[in-house]
C-alpha positions in Angstrom: -88.6 15.4 7.8 -89.1 11.8 8.8 -92.2 9.9 7.9 -93.2 7.0 10.1 -95.6 4.4 8.9 -97.7 2.7 11.4 -98.7 -0.9 10.7 -101.7 -2.3 12.4 -101.5 -5.9 13.3 -104.4 -8.3 12.9 -105.4 -9.6 16.3 -103.7 -12.9 17.3 -105.9 -15.9 16.9 -107.0 -17.3 20.2 -105.1 -20.5 21.0 -106.8 -23.1 23.0 -104.7 -25.0 25.5 -104.4 -28.7 24.8 -102.6 -31.4 26.7 -99.4 -32.9 25.4 -98.6 -36.5 26.2 -95.3 -38.4 25.8 -95.0 -41.6 23.8 -95.0 -44.5 26.3 -97.1 -42.7 28.8 -100.3 -44.3 30.1 -103.4 -42.0 30.1 -107.2 -42.4 30.2 -109.9 -42.1 27.6 -112.0 -39.0 28.1 -115.4 -38.5 26.6 -116.7 -35.0 26.3 -120.1 -35.9 27.5 -121.1 -38.1 30.5 -119.1 -40.9 32.1 -121.1 -43.6 30.3 -120.2 -42.3 26.8 -117.8 -44.0 24.4 -115.1 -42.7 22.1 -114.4 -44.0 18.6 -111.0 -45.6 18.1 -110.1 -45.1 14.4 -107.9 -47.1 12.0 -106.1 -43.9 10.9 -106.3 -40.3 12.0 -109.8 -39.2 11.1 -110.6 -42.6 9.6 -113.3 -45.2 10.1 -114.1 -46.4 13.7 -112.6 -49.8 14.6 -114.3 -49.9 18.0 -115.4 -47.7 20.8 -113.6 -47.3 24.2 -115.5 -46.3 27.4 -114.6 -43.2 29.3 -111.8 -44.0 31.8 -110.3 -46.8 29.8 -106.5 -46.9 30.3 -104.4 -46.7 27.1 -100.7 -46.5 26.3 -99.5 -43.9 23.9 -97.6 -45.4 21.0 -97.2 -42.5 18.6 -98.5 -39.0 17.9 -99.3 -36.9 14.9 -99.2 -33.2 15.4 -101.5 -30.9 13.4 -101.3 -27.2 13.0 -105.0 -26.7 13.6 -104.6 -28.2 17.1 -106.2 -31.4 16.1 -103.3 -33.6 17.3 -103.9 -37.3 17.1 -102.4 -40.1 19.3 -101.9 -43.7 18.4 -102.9 -45.7 21.5 -103.2 -49.3 22.7 -105.7 -50.3 25.3 -103.9 -51.8 28.3 -106.8 -54.2 29.0 -107.8 -55.5 25.5 -104.7 -54.7 23.4 -106.8 -52.9 20.7 -104.9 -50.2 18.8 -106.0 -47.1 17.0 -106.0 -43.3 16.8 -107.7 -40.9 19.2 -107.9 -37.1 19.2 -106.0 -35.2 22.0 -109.4 -34.0 23.3 -110.3 -37.7 24.0 -107.4 -38.2 26.4 -106.7 -37.1 30.0 -104.0 -37.8 32.5 -106.2 -38.8 35.5 -108.6 -41.7 35.9 -111.5 -39.4 36.9 -112.4 -36.2 35.2 -111.1 -33.2 37.2 -113.5 -30.2 37.7 -112.4 -26.8 36.6 -110.7 -24.8 39.4 -113.7 -22.4 39.6 -116.0 -25.3 40.2 -113.8 -27.4 42.5 -113.7 -24.9 45.4 -116.8 -23.0 46.5 -116.4 -19.2 46.6 -115.4 -17.8 50.0 -113.4 -20.9 50.9 -109.6 -20.5 51.4 -107.4 -23.1 49.8 -104.3 -24.5 51.5 -101.8 -25.8 49.0 -100.5 -28.5 51.4 -103.8 -30.2 52.2 -106.5 -28.9 49.9 -109.6 -27.0 51.1 -109.3 -25.2 54.5 -112.0 -24.1 56.9 -113.3 -20.7 55.8 -114.3 -19.8 59.3 -110.7 -19.2 60.4 -108.7 -16.1 59.4 -105.6 -16.5 57.3 -103.1 -16.2 60.1 -105.0 -18.4 62.7 -104.0 -21.9 63.3 -106.3 -24.9 63.5 -106.3 -26.7 66.9 
């Protein structure tokens, strides 16, 4: 007679998706609040603030410091002022303007055409525009 043990696994921790940027890439500062907010540029990861950079400031990535907790830090240099320091991955984005979440970008009931963006919702899928 065989005896089988069943092991119950603990639920996997929920992983949040974070951006990954390559060294040498140019990206933009992203504040979590409004467009007028500033982000602290620190002297070392988690250290004292050297200065603050405005949302949308272009920076070049010089180095990165991965962290197991998902709190990856990037060493950056402002392309305009030349200031260097560390920023959290949450304070960086790849586009100049903040991009709305997909559910917010397109109103419900509107069809999306991958080649040109939002399509007129009054036409059926197979009908052509004239």
